[in-house]
MDAnalysis code that builds the backbone (N, CA, C; Angstrom):
import MDAnalysis as mda
import numpy as np

u = mda.Universe.empty(582, n_residues=194, atom_resindex=np.repeat(np.arange(194), 3), trajectory=True)
u.add_TopologyAttr("name", ["N", "CA", "C"] * 194)
u.add_TopologyAttr("resid", np.arange(1, 195))
u.add_TopologyAttr("resname", ["MET", "SER", "LEU", "GLU", "GLN", "LEU", "VAL", "PRO", "ALA", "ALA", "VAL", "ALA", "GLU", "GLY", "ALA", "HIS", "VAL", "LYS", "TRP", "HIS", "PRO", "VAL", "ARG", "THR", "PRO", "ARG", "GLY", "ARG", "ALA", "GLU", "GLN", "SER", "ALA", "ALA", "GLY", "ARG", "ALA", "ALA", "ALA", "ALA", "ALA", "ALA", "LEU", "ALA", "GLU", "ALA", "GLY", "SER", "THR", "ASP", "LEU", "VAL", "VAL", "PRO", "ARG", "GLU", "PRO", "ASP", "GLY", "ARG", "PRO", "ARG", "PHE", "PRO", "GLN", "GLY", "PHE", "ALA", "GLY", "ALA", "ILE", "ALA", "HIS", "THR", "ASP", "SER", "VAL", "ALA", "VAL", "ALA", "VAL", "VAL", "VAL", "PRO", "GLY", "ALA", "GLU", "ALA", "VAL", "GLY", "VAL", "ASP", "ILE", "GLU", "ASP", "ALA", "VAL", "ILE", "SER", "PRO", "ARG", "VAL", "ALA", "ARG", "PHE", "VAL", "LEU", "ARG", "ASP", "ARG", "GLU", "ARG", "ALA", "ALA", "LEU", "LEU", "ARG", "PRO", "ASP", "GLY", "ALA", "TYR", "SER", "ALA", "ARG", "ASP", "LEU", "PHE", "SER", "ALA", "LYS", "GLU", "ALA", "ALA", "PHE", "LYS", "ALA", "LEU", "CYS", "SER", "LEU", "GLY", "GLY", "GLY", "GLY", "GLY", "LEU", "GLY", "GLY", "PRO", "ASP", "GLN", "PHE", "LEU", "PHE", "TRP", "ARG", "ILE", "GLU", "LEU", "ASP", "GLN", "VAL", "ASP", "GLY", "THR", "LEU", "VAL", "ALA", "SER", "HIS", "ARG", "GLY", "VAL", "ALA", "VAL", "PRO", "VAL", "TRP", "VAL", "ARG", "SER", "GLU", "PRO", "ARG", "ARG", "SER", "LEU", "ALA", "VAL", "ALA", "ILE", "ARG", "ARG"])
u.atoms.positions = np.array([
    [2.491, 13.798, -5.485],
    [3.428, 12.776, -6.303],
    [2.589, 12.114, -7.364],
    [2.869, 12.055, -8.587],
    [1.739, 11.291, -9.161],
    [2.205, 9.702, -9.322],
    [1.556, 8.857, -9.879],
    [1.920, 7.472, -9.868],
    [2.816, 7.261, -10.891],
    [2.639, 8.025, -11.598],
    [3.500, 7.936, -13.016],
    [5.124, 7.902, -12.599],
    [5.279, 8.837, -11.653],
    [6.530, 8.730, -11.177],
    [7.255, 7.912, -10.018],
    [6.098, 6.829, -9.996],
    [6.053, 5.738, -8.988],
    [6.416, 4.225, -9.873],
    [5.396, 4.212, -10.621],
    [5.159, 2.705, -11.610],
    [5.429, 3.036, -12.702],
    [5.485, 1.723, -13.710],
    [5.851, 2.109, -15.097],
    [4.116, 2.579, -15.654],
    [4.442, 3.355, -16.567],
    [3.207, 3.875, -17.424],
    [2.170, 2.928, -17.635],
    [2.439, 1.776, -18.001],
    [1.266, 0.788, -18.139],
    [0.523, 0.546, -17.180],
    [1.236, 0.455, -16.058],
    [0.817, 0.440, -14.434],
    [-0.032, 1.491, -14.419],
    [0.342, 2.848, -14.469],
    [-0.093, 3.862, -14.125],
    [-1.608, 3.970, -14.670],
    [-1.626, 3.975, -15.747],
    [-2.832, 4.085, -16.661],
    [-4.144, 3.579, -16.195],
    [-4.898, 4.995, -15.831],
    [-6.218, 4.444, -14.927],
    [-6.122, 4.849, -13.681],
    [-5.182, 4.924, -13.233],
    [-4.788, 4.581, -11.565],
    [-5.162, 6.170, -11.282],
    [-5.827, 6.478, -10.041],
    [-6.097, 7.931, -9.396],
    [-5.487, 8.018, -8.191],
    [-4.525, 8.808, -7.557],
    [-3.800, 9.082, -6.535],
    [-4.178, 10.288, -5.602],
    [-4.613, 10.200, -4.431],
    [-4.956, 11.889, -3.704],
    [-4.801, 12.045, -2.411],
    [-3.904, 12.835, -2.353],
    [-3.520, 13.168, -0.928],
    [-4.435, 14.258, -0.373],
    [-4.327, 13.902, 1.239],
    [-4.861, 15.095, 1.818],
    [-4.443, 15.463, 3.711],
    [-4.228, 16.767, 3.581],
    [-3.377, 16.590, 4.925],
    [-4.530, 16.326, 6.075],
    [-3.643, 15.691, 7.110],
    [-4.612, 15.265, 8.175],
    [-4.746, 16.580, 9.131],
    [-5.642, 16.497, 9.524],
    [-6.133, 18.210, 10.459],
    [-5.707, 17.912, 11.920],
    [-5.304, 19.109, 12.596],
    [-4.869, 18.526, 13.926],
    [-6.128, 18.368, 15.044],
    [-6.136, 17.579, 15.953],
    [-4.868, 17.651, 16.971],
    [-4.356, 16.239, 16.263],
    [-4.656, 15.545, 14.810],
    [-3.802, 14.460, 14.464],
    [-3.777, 13.278, 14.588],
    [-4.883, 12.847, 15.491],
    [-5.268, 11.436, 16.273],
    [-6.195, 10.756, 15.169],
    [-6.392, 9.453, 15.498],
    [-6.684, 8.638, 14.541],
    [-7.890, 8.985, 14.095],
    [-8.925, 9.763, 14.564],
    [-10.286, 10.000, 13.738],
    [-9.335, 11.146, 12.655],
    [-8.706, 11.712, 12.586],
    [-8.601, 12.688, 11.793],
    [-7.567, 12.316, 10.644],
    [-6.973, 11.494, 11.106],
    [-6.010, 10.516, 10.187],
    [-7.067, 9.603, 9.189],
    [-8.033, 8.949, 9.841],
    [-9.275, 8.570, 9.071],
    [-9.997, 9.288, 8.100],
    [-10.125, 10.808, 9.146],
    [-11.006, 11.525, 8.106],
    [-10.272, 12.178, 6.891],
    [-9.004, 12.363, 6.780],
    [-8.080, 12.452, 5.982],
    [-8.087, 11.469, 4.792],
    [-7.971, 10.031, 5.272],
    [-7.707, 9.303, 4.150],
    [-9.255, 8.856, 3.534],
    [-10.239, 9.463, 4.140],
    [-11.628, 9.091, 3.556],
    [-12.228, 10.580, 2.416],
    [-11.151, 11.688, 2.989],
    [-11.411, 12.712, 1.963],
    [-10.637, 11.964, 0.715],
    [-9.362, 11.871, 1.122],
    [-8.397, 11.524, -0.160],
    [-8.905, 10.175, -0.998],
    [-9.521, 9.302, -0.658],
    [-10.561, 8.412, -1.253],
    [-11.682, 8.997, -1.924],
    [-12.499, 9.914, -1.151],
    [-13.493, 10.307, -2.005],
    [-13.075, 11.007, -3.084],
    [-12.056, 11.691, -3.257],
    [-11.565, 12.680, -4.241],
    [-10.583, 11.650, -5.563],
    [-10.312, 10.509, -4.917],
    [-9.584, 9.488, -6.262],
    [-10.904, 8.715, -6.682],
    [-12.081, 8.539, -6.299],
    [-12.725, 7.920, -6.632],
    [-13.673, 8.851, -7.366],
    [-14.015, 10.287, -7.256],
    [-15.031, 11.471, -7.957],
    [-13.619, 11.328, -9.359],
    [-12.484, 11.422, -9.051],
    [-11.436, 11.583, -10.336],
    [-11.685, 10.031, -11.116],
    [-11.857, 9.096, -10.494],
    [-11.941, 7.805, -11.490],
    [-13.294, 7.511, -12.326],
    [-14.176, 8.598, -11.509],
    [-15.534, 8.490, -12.409],
    [-16.888, 7.857, -11.457],
    [-16.503, 7.451, -10.342],
    [-17.549, 6.758, -9.650],
    [-18.342, 7.538, -9.000],
    [-19.747, 7.481, -9.006],
    [-20.774, 8.377, -8.309],
    [-20.954, 8.217, -6.868],
    [-20.470, 6.676, -6.386],
    [-20.569, 6.864, -5.293],
    [-19.177, 7.173, -4.209],
    [-18.987, 8.159, -3.457],
    [-17.408, 8.620, -2.902],
    [-17.595, 8.319, -1.407],
    [-18.404, 7.219, -0.793],
    [-18.063, 7.005, 0.384],
    [-17.634, 5.792, 0.363],
    [-16.800, 5.690, 1.437],
    [-15.941, 4.672, 1.517],
    [-15.899, 4.041, 3.247],
    [-16.774, 2.810, 3.364],
    [-17.136, 2.600, 4.817],
    [-16.108, 1.829, 4.977],
    [-16.092, 1.073, 6.453],
    [-14.785, 0.239, 6.975],
    [-15.957, -1.059, 6.850],
    [-15.094, -2.120, 6.550],
    [-15.562, -3.426, 7.137],
    [-15.465, -3.613, 8.334],
    [-15.729, -4.650, 8.817],
    [-15.847, -5.394, 9.875],
    [-14.409, -5.450, 11.005],
    [-13.392, -5.780, 9.737],
    [-12.454, -5.650, 10.068],
    [-11.400, -4.402, 9.947],
    [-12.184, -3.649, 9.943],
    [-11.103, -2.299, 9.664],
    [-10.773, -2.017, 8.152],
    [-10.747, -2.628, 7.130],
    [-10.276, -2.376, 5.823],
    [-11.480, -1.184, 5.178],
    [-10.920, -0.480, 4.502],
    [-11.826, 0.113, 3.458],
    [-12.875, -0.304, 2.404],
    [-13.802, -0.103, 2.290],
    [-14.372, -0.647, 1.175],
    [-14.880, 0.134, 0.085],
    [-14.312, -0.031, -0.538],
    [-14.466, 0.653, -1.928],
    [-16.012, 0.142, -2.974],
    [-16.499, 1.219, -3.840],
    [-17.465, 0.985, -4.183],
    [-16.908, -0.552, -5.542],
    [-18.276, -1.028, -5.956],
    [-17.905, -2.468, -6.820],
    [-17.348, -1.609, -7.763],
    [-15.831, -2.211, -8.421],
    [-15.576, -1.987, -9.754],
    [-14.414, -0.865, -9.400],
    [-14.267, -0.413, -8.588],
    [-13.116, 0.801, -7.908],
    [-12.207, 0.196, -6.972],
    [-11.210, -0.462, -7.237],
    [-9.998, -1.043, -6.125],
    [-9.338, -0.099, -5.802],
    [-9.279, -0.079, -4.158],
    [-8.529, 1.284, -3.852],
    [-7.729, 0.749, -2.580],
    [-7.126, 1.820, -1.838],
    [-6.440, 1.337, -0.615],
    [-6.267, 2.891, -0.028],
    [-5.769, 2.877, 1.173],
    [-5.632, 4.222, 1.795],
    [-4.785, 3.861, 2.644],
    [-4.129, 5.056, 3.216],
    [-2.575, 5.134, 3.886],
    [-2.429, 6.524, 4.545],
    [-2.070, 6.235, 5.948],
    [-1.711, 7.649, 6.412],
    [-0.512, 7.820, 6.990],
    [-0.117, 8.880, 7.475],
    [1.209, 9.035, 8.608],
    [0.220, 10.374, 9.676],
    [0.611, 10.726, 10.691],
    [0.061, 11.514, 11.297],
    [0.326, 13.200, 10.814],
    [0.371, 13.175, 9.416],
    [0.243, 14.412, 9.146],
    [-0.133, 14.362, 7.613],
    [-0.422, 13.129, 6.943],
    [-0.895, 13.258, 5.512],
    [-1.630, 12.062, 5.103],
    [-2.600, 12.096, 4.388],
    [-3.070, 10.673, 4.066],
    [-3.267, 10.393, 2.606],
    [-2.956, 9.196, 1.956],
    [-3.214, 9.240, 0.304],
    [-4.232, 7.939, -0.120],
    [-4.705, 8.334, -1.179],
    [-5.783, 6.982, -1.547],
    [-4.932, 6.672, -3.019],
    [-5.397, 5.403, -3.363],
    [-5.122, 4.982, -4.504],
    [-6.624, 4.232, -5.296],
    [-7.233, 4.592, -6.269],
    [-8.052, 3.921, -7.095],
    [-7.595, 3.498, -8.417],
    [-7.824, 2.496, -8.505],
    [-7.769, 2.018, -10.104],
    [-8.882, 1.171, -10.165],
    [-9.350, 1.817, -11.092],
    [-11.028, 0.989, -11.891],
    [-10.498, -0.004, -12.535],
    [-11.132, -1.152, -12.328],
    [-10.968, -2.733, -12.727],
    [-10.029, -3.781, -12.412],
    [-9.087, -3.134, -11.264],
    [-8.193, -3.723, -10.955],
    [-8.529, -4.655, -10.049],
    [-7.530, -6.148, -10.002],
    [-8.056, -6.840, -9.145],
    [-7.918, -6.509, -7.606],
    [-6.956, -5.781, -7.361],
    [-6.266, -5.635, -6.065],
    [-5.438, -4.113, -5.741],
    [-5.755, -3.624, -4.872],
    [-4.809, -2.384, -4.730],
    [-4.539, -2.009, -3.250],
    [-2.776, -2.113, -2.852],
    [-2.680, -1.397, -1.651],
    [-1.817, -0.371, -1.510],
    [-1.648, 0.571, -0.552],
    [-0.948, 1.411, -0.626],
    [-0.273, 1.550, 1.090],
    [0.822, 2.126, 1.094],
    [1.362, 2.327, 1.986],
    [2.666, 3.522, 2.365],
    [2.437, 4.712, 3.283],
    [3.167, 5.636, 3.425],
    [3.745, 5.458, 5.019],
    [5.163, 5.625, 4.813],
    [5.828, 4.996, 6.012],
    [6.933, 6.513, 6.150],
    [6.671, 7.495, 7.529],
    [7.586, 8.316, 7.659],
    [8.688, 7.802, 9.276],
    [8.379, 6.731, 9.452],
    [8.722, 6.369, 10.860],
    [10.249, 5.510, 10.593],
    [10.921, 5.791, 11.517],
    [12.298, 5.250, 11.424],
    [12.226, 3.818, 11.914],
    [12.573, 2.759, 10.552],
    [12.452, 1.202, 10.913],
    [13.648, 0.798, 11.508],
    [13.890, 0.419, 13.044],
    [14.775, 0.175, 13.548],
    [15.259, -1.237, 13.291],
    [17.003, -1.690, 13.334],
    [17.584, -2.747, 13.149],
    [16.701, -4.078, 13.834],
    [16.267, -4.217, 15.049],
    [15.509, -4.797, 15.447],
    [13.927, -5.020, 14.606],
    [13.441, -3.932, 14.757],
    [12.428, -4.201, 14.001],
    [12.481, -4.869, 12.707],
    [13.519, -4.438, 11.927],
    [13.802, -4.805, 10.285],
    [14.120, -6.357, 10.335],
    [14.877, -6.898, 11.432],
    [14.776, -8.517, 11.500],
    [14.186, -8.972, 11.434],
    [13.049, -8.774, 12.291],
    [11.559, -9.188, 12.940],
    [10.894, -9.094, 11.192],
    [10.786, -8.054, 10.735],
    [9.860, -8.177, 9.881],
    [10.112, -8.190, 8.469],
    [11.901, -8.480, 8.339],
    [11.848, -8.921, 6.789],
    [12.938, -10.472, 7.412],
    [13.032, -11.338, 6.332],
    [13.703, -12.611, 6.111],
    [15.171, -12.339, 6.087],
    [16.275, -13.582, 6.459],
    [17.729, -12.918, 5.997],
    [18.029, -12.636, 4.565],
    [16.741, -13.596, 4.024],
    [17.165, -13.442, 2.511],
    [16.625, -12.290, 2.012],
    [15.763, -11.777, 2.202],
    [15.332, -10.464, 2.232],
    [16.440, -9.021, 2.526],
    [16.877, -9.258, 3.443],
    [17.879, -8.164, 4.204],
    [19.028, -8.199, 3.288],
    [19.547, -9.761, 3.003],
    [20.622, -9.732, 2.376],
    [20.615, -9.364, 0.637],
    [19.472, -9.527, -0.045],
    [19.469, -9.220, -1.429],
    [18.777, -7.758, -1.621],
    [17.833, -7.646, -0.654],
    [17.435, -5.969, -0.919],
    [17.726, -4.622, -0.262],
    [18.325, -5.026, 0.994],
    [18.656, -3.736, 1.711],
    [19.646, -3.103, 1.405],
    [20.090, -2.007, 1.380],
    [21.408, -1.491, 1.049],
    [21.845, -1.557, 1.921],
    [23.596, -1.616, 1.521],
    [24.178, -0.839, 0.795],
    [24.418, -1.644, -0.544],
    [24.367, -3.295, -0.365],
    [24.181, -3.806, -1.960],
    [22.724, -3.984, -2.134],
    [21.595, -3.896, -1.555],
    [20.365, -3.773, -2.602],
    [19.691, -2.508, -2.535],
    [18.649, -2.366, -3.126],
    [18.050, -1.181, -3.754],
    [17.208, -0.208, -2.793],
    [17.110, -1.291, -1.995],
    [15.789, -0.448, -0.767],
    [16.338, -0.184, 0.736],
    [15.747, 0.811, 1.593],
    [15.844, 0.895, 2.924],
    [15.134, -0.097, 3.536],
    [15.631, -0.412, 4.807],
    [14.250, -0.883, 5.910],
    [12.924, -0.377, 5.645],
    [12.554, 0.895, 5.752],
    [11.457, 1.374, 5.786],
    [10.594, 1.492, 4.425],
    [11.405, 1.320, 3.474],
    [10.928, 1.092, 2.167],
    [10.248, -0.745, 2.457],
    [10.776, -1.196, 2.543],
    [10.666, -2.896, 2.651],
    [9.570, -2.671, 3.578],
    [9.448, -2.125, 4.662],
    [8.487, -2.427, 5.386],
    [6.843, -1.999, 4.811],
    [7.182, -0.792, 4.142],
    [6.182, 0.015, 3.500],
    [6.031, -1.514, 2.681],
    [6.658, -1.498, 1.546],
    [5.722, -2.702, 0.570],
    [5.353, -3.728, 1.126],
    [5.741, -3.975, 2.182],
    [5.137, -5.568, 2.845],
    [3.591, -5.177, 3.155],
    [3.509, -3.640, 3.650],
    [2.108, -3.305, 4.221],
    [1.130, -3.139, 2.898],
    [2.163, -2.465, 1.570],
    [0.903, -2.182, 0.904],
    [0.375, -3.287, 0.357],
    [1.897, -4.366, 0.177],
    [1.314, -5.886, -0.440],
    [-0.290, -6.559, 0.251],
    [0.254, -6.235, 1.864],
    [-0.354, -7.373, 2.911],
    [-1.893, -6.755, 2.442],
    [-2.269, -4.894, 2.366],
    [-3.900, -4.518, 2.059],
    [-3.823, -5.143, 0.422],
    [-3.189, -5.263, -0.268],
    [-3.833, -5.774, -1.733],
    [-4.279, -7.351, -1.776],
    [-3.427, -8.263, -0.891],
    [-3.605, -9.489, -1.159],
    [-4.831, -10.008, -0.094],
    [-5.042, -8.814, 0.928],
    [-6.313, -9.305, 1.665],
    [-7.261, -9.271, 1.120],
    [-7.272, -7.988, 0.122],
    [-8.541, -7.228, -0.675],
    [-9.048, -8.645, -1.702],
    [-8.166, -9.540, -1.806],
    [-8.391, -10.641, -3.675],
    [-9.322, -11.539, -2.818],
    [-10.492, -10.984, -3.411],
    [-11.657, -12.052, -3.112],
    [-11.848, -12.530, -1.445],
    [-11.861, -11.174, -0.658],
    [-11.996, -11.881, 0.641],
    [-10.783, -12.185, 1.223],
    [-9.952, -11.793, 0.801],
    [-8.423, -12.325, 1.275],
    [-7.987, -13.645, 0.505],
    [-8.179, -13.419, -0.668],
    [-7.545, -14.110, -1.769],
    [-7.376, -15.763, -1.321],
    [-8.085, -16.359, -0.459],
    [-7.645, -17.371, 0.149],
    [-6.503, -17.659, 1.083],
    [-5.801, -16.300, 1.613],
    [-5.166, -16.065, 2.466],
    [-5.592, -15.698, 3.911],
    [-6.917, -15.736, 3.786],
    [-7.683, -14.942, 5.185],
    [-7.483, -13.271, 5.156],
    [-8.218, -12.897, 6.096],
    [-8.389, -11.389, 6.284],
    [-7.260, -10.922, 7.319],
    [-6.972, -9.544, 7.324],
    [-6.306, -9.081, 8.697],
    [-6.040, -9.779, 9.723],
    [-6.897, -10.435, 10.246],
    [-7.076, -10.689, 11.321],
    [-6.557, -12.585, 10.872],
    [-6.245, -12.889, 9.831],
    [-6.054, -14.245, 9.898],
    [-4.395, -14.262, 9.636],
    [-3.717, -13.498, 8.738],
    [-2.565, -13.467, 8.540],
    [-1.608, -12.238, 8.528],
    [-0.467, -12.478, 9.011],
    [0.515, -11.329, 9.341],
    [1.127, -10.618, 8.295],
    [1.270, -9.099, 8.032],
    [2.279, -8.619, 6.976],
    [3.257, -9.241, 7.089],
    [3.747, -9.214, 7.969],
    [5.465, -9.758, 7.754],
    [5.789, -11.032, 7.183],
    [4.672, -12.145, 6.955],
    [4.884, -13.465, 6.674],
    [5.061, -13.392, 5.247],
    [4.366, -12.172, 4.479],
    [4.813, -11.881, 2.982],
    [6.410, -11.870, 2.720],
    [6.340, -12.573, 1.507],
    [8.002, -12.617, 1.411],
    [7.776, -11.633, -0.215],
    [9.052, -11.157, 0.237],
    [9.564, -9.934, -1.012],
    [10.641, -10.428, -2.091],
    [10.779, -10.113, -3.250],
    [11.949, -10.960, -3.969],
    [11.882, -9.838, -5.325],
    [12.751, -9.929, -5.868],
    [13.256, -9.297, -6.992],
    [13.212, -9.925, -8.068],
    [12.010, -9.713, -9.396],
    [11.925, -10.208, -10.333],
    [12.222, -9.406, -11.497],
    [12.704, -9.444, -12.275],
    [13.001, -9.003, -13.674],
    [12.898, -7.485, -13.298],
    [13.606, -6.867, -11.900],
    [13.714, -5.495, -12.057],
    [12.575, -5.054, -10.942],
    [11.591, -5.888, -11.057],
    [10.367, -5.224, -10.533],
    [10.279, -6.283, -8.782],
    [9.888, -5.247, -7.821],
    [9.552, -5.961, -6.394],
    [8.515, -6.641, -6.415],
    [8.010, -8.181, -6.222],
    [7.205, -9.065, -6.059],
    [7.147, -9.322, -4.785],
    [5.616, -9.639, -4.348],
    [5.794, -9.769, -2.642],
    [4.384, -10.954, -3.216],
    [4.600, -11.647, -2.290],
    [3.818, -12.980, -2.523],
    [3.702, -13.779, -1.148],
    [2.478, -14.787, -0.768],
    [2.415, -15.051, 0.270],
    [0.787, -16.431, -0.006],
    [1.724, -17.690, 0.233],
    [1.186, -18.913, -0.042],
    [0.484, -18.951, -1.471],
    [1.909, -18.588, -2.595],
    [1.476, -18.770, -4.148],
    [0.830, -17.547, -4.745],
    [0.402, -16.405, -3.924],
    [-0.272, -15.343, -4.575],
    [0.392, -13.969, -4.598],
    [0.927, -13.569, -5.824],
    [1.613, -12.760, -5.973],
    [0.642, -11.034, -6.293],
    [1.513, -10.021, -5.891],
    [1.650, -8.878, -6.383],
    [2.960, -8.000, -6.395],
    [2.855, -6.903, -7.784],
    [4.110, -6.562, -8.006],
    [3.742, -5.290, -6.945],
    [4.855, -4.813, -6.102],
    [5.190, -3.361, -5.598],
    [5.927, -2.642, -6.368],
    [5.859, -1.210, -5.917],
    [6.679, -0.103, -6.530],
    [6.898, 0.663, -5.137],
    [8.067, 1.053, -4.765],
    [8.401, 1.677, -3.584],
    [9.374, 3.223, -4.359],
    [8.887, 4.255, -3.895],
    [9.324, 5.567, -3.691],
    [10.218, 5.732, -2.659],
    [11.326, 5.822, -2.379],
    [11.704, 6.763, -1.278],
    [12.264, 7.615, -1.203],
    [11.982, 8.909, -0.457],
    [12.434, 10.064, -0.046],
    [12.781, 10.302, 1.224],
    [14.034, 11.342, 1.261],
    [14.623, 11.337, 2.709],
    [13.719, 11.081, 3.623],
    [12.714, 11.647, 3.874],
    [11.904, 11.512, 5.073],
    [10.793, 10.589, 5.009],
    [10.408, 9.865, 3.934],
    [9.518, 8.833, 3.718],
    [9.401, 8.010, 2.784],
    [9.000, 6.780, 2.783],
    [8.866, 5.869, 1.580],
    [7.058, 6.069, 1.626],
    [6.820, 5.328, 0.235],
    [5.422, 5.539, -0.457],
    [5.558, 3.825, -1.395],
    [4.877, 3.306, -0.792],
    [4.807, 1.740, -1.907],
    [3.230, 1.758, -2.202],
    [3.143, 1.032, -3.370],
    [1.660, 0.794, -4.153],
    [1.891, -0.343, -4.493],
    [0.701, -1.361, -4.435],
    [1.239, -2.814, -4.968],
    [-0.702, -2.495, -5.641],
    [-0.464, -2.895, -7.208],
    [-1.463, -2.907, -7.711],
    [-1.220, -4.410, -8.783],
    [-2.635, -5.421, -8.773],
    [-2.743, -6.199, -9.563],
    [-4.270, -6.186, -10.440],
    [-3.577, -6.210, -11.540],
    [-4.917, -6.235, -12.287],
    [-5.606, -7.470, -12.876],
])
């Protein structure tokens, strides 16, 4: 799937998306390796000469200077998004079923009422994925964008709103647009702040 299928053309311009299969036995090491391989391919396509994506002490990937990026994976596939010059990027891919109990925990009453199907445009899995992608983007803003790192704020505290037809995620006044693609067996969410 190309990013143009997910986000407006102006947002997709200059963005690079790469997928990589997770090799068996499909454990954490294989998922991480697939994510790093996808990231290296996206960085190469974006023009970076540095294709290594080490881990920060808190576990986040550290992309080369000038190349904002993010990685996500399921047990079978990894995806990386790199946007040169962007302020922040987040991506998430979910193939898990989000139970009503988890949806009640992760989504506020207002979010469930306004955004969930049948009245809203999204499934619980879509919104879970949107919050995860936004979390990655918001955490990468200047060492947490004043929000703290992943150990200091929790993704479900992010608030989702529909603003002029775009899903917007925010926390403590810092916002990032999020685009979600829903397929029968998975949801993909991308957050890009330029």
